[in-house]
N, C-alpha and C positions, 0 to 999 in steps of 0.2 A: 547474427553474430553474439557474443558471450558480453555478458551486463552484469552487474552487481547485483547479489541476491539480496532481496529487502528483511529486516531484523529489526526487532522490540525496539530496537535503540535508533533507527530509519526517521531523516526529519523527514514526514509529507506530509502538504501540504494540501489544500484543494486551491480551485482555480482562482480562487477570491480572500487568500491568506491564512484562512482556518487553519489551526492545527489538526491531523491527521492520525488521528492514535488506532493499530492493530486492536479486537476484543481478544483477540482468540490463536493465537501465535504457538507456535507447534514447540511444544516441548523437550520435545527428545533431539533435537537438531539445536544447536546452538555453532552462534557467528559473531565472532572475539565475544564469545560468555555471554549472551545473547540473545533467545530462540530467534530460530526463523520464522517469517510469517511466509503462508501458502496463499493462494490463491480463494481458499475459501472461509481463510476469515475476514470477518466485517471489519471496518474503521465506524470510529467518532472520531464526527468533525465538532471543533471546539473555535469559537471566535471568528467565525466565518465573515468578514465585511459585507456581503450582502445584502440591499436593503431587504425588508421583509416587504414594500411593496416597491413592483406587483408583484416578483417571482418570493416567498421563501428563501432564505441562508439556506448551502449545504450542512448538511446534518448524522448524514452516515453514508460510505465509500464503498467499493465493493470493486476487487478486481478484476474483472474478463477474461485476463488472458497473460499468461506468465512463461512459464520457462515447461520449453516442446519436451527438455530429455533430461530433468530433474526434475524427481520429486520425494515429496518428505509423507510420511503415511500415506501413499499413492499420490496423495493430490498437487500438481504443479505451484514448485514455488513462485510467488515474487515478488518480480525485478525493475529493475529501474525504469530499465524501454516496454515493459508492459502497459494491454492497457486497461483504464480504471473509469467508473464517472462513479459523482455524486450523484446522492437524491436529497432531493427533489428535482436539482436543477442541469443533472444531465450533463455536470461539466466533468474533465479531467479533473484526478488526483495527483500531483506531480510529486514523484520523487525528486528531491535538492540534497540532503548524504544521506551516505550507507558505509557500511563497511566493505573492503572493496578485496581481499584475499579472497573472498571465492567467488566467482564466475558462475553463471550459469546459462544455458544456449535454450 
């Protein structure tokens, strides 16, 4: 099923409401004037509300599954319906807002 491709300006949160930001978006593909994000790009998570006890808060995130048919630089692009994980908690990241003009399957 087609889903919006994530870009640098997309709002992505960890499961505990921390802001996730891609560290290395793909600069050669622009969506709404901002670089697209591939599944190879790690995310930095800031402001995770999970208490340090008993488990530490989310620090980084990574997309595990992205688009099957759309690539950027030979790597699948990240989509709003893709699978992701936060480290060290293992909780998923949640895309909340993304551009809606370009969809990928």
